[in-house]
N, C-alpha and C positions, 0 to 999 in steps of 0.2 A: 799327414805321412803320404808318402808317395804312392798313390794307388797302382800304379805299372808296378812298382815292385813288390807290394803285396801278391798282387796277381800273378806274377811272375813266380815268386815262392810258392804260392798255393798250388800253381800248376805243375811247378818241378816236383814237390811232395806227392801230387798225383801220380804222375808218371813212375817215380821211384816206386810208389805203393802198387801200383797196377804191374810193376815188375818182378816184383816180390811176390805178388798174389798168384802171377804167371808160374814162376817157380815152384812154389808151394803146392800148386795145383798139379803140375807135372810128377813133382816128387810124389804126390799123394795118389796118383794114377799107377806109377809106378809100382809103388808098394802095395796098394789095393791089386793089382793083377800079377805080380811076381815076375812078370816078364817084361821087357823093353819092348819098345817097338822095333828096334833092330832085329831082336829073337823071332820074333811074331813073322817079320818079312821072311826072314830066313828058313824058320817052319815051312811058311807057306811057298817058297820057290823053290824048296825041295821037294814038296807034293805035284808041284805044277810050275816046270820051269819056263821062264817067258820074261816079260816086261812088267813090272810092277805098277797099276794104276793108281790105286787108292787103298788107303790103310782105316779103319774106323774102328772105334770101341763103342760097343752098344750094348745096352742092358736087354736082358730077353727072358723067356722063362728058365732057359738052361742057365740062367747067371751071366755074368760079365761075358761077353764074346768079343774076339775080333773077326771084325769082316776085312779081308782083302781080297781086291779084286787086282786080276792079273791077265794081260793078254798074253795065251798059250804061243808057244815057237809055231803052231800052227793057223794061228790068227783066230782063235776060238778066244770069246771072253770068260772066264772063269772066276766064279765066287769061292773063294777057301775061307770056311768057319773054324777059329782056332779058340778053344777055352782059354780065358784070359789067366786063371788061376792056375791051369795045368798044363798047357801049351799043348794039347790033345788036339789033332785034328778032327773037327766035328761033322764037316760036310764039305765036299767038294761038288760045285755045281756048273754046268756051261751054262751059257748065257742062253733063255729059253726054254730050259728043264724047268722043273719042279713044280708047285701048285698052281701056275698061271690056266686060265680058261682057256678053254679050246677055242681058235681064230674062227672056226667056222660057225659058231653060234647054237651048234647043236647041244641039247641038254638032254640028258637019260630020265 
């Protein structure tokens, strides 16, 4: 048999299988979270108007959350955490806030 033909068919099958797996994966995420990425972005931008930078679905102690990074209209980088199951805004934090250690190195 022609090995090029067999190799070509095998690669085509892998590409199709990969595409189907990606579609199933995206559908599974949407079903598991009850929200589409577009809905999450809309919620985040209503909370912090500005330019969308990044959206990530993460597992945390709080369950699955979306972390949405936005550059606010005043230029501040802001992270909005949204519960994937409910769409509830869990946290809004400007870059540099939170539990970062002191920059001056002093310890209490």
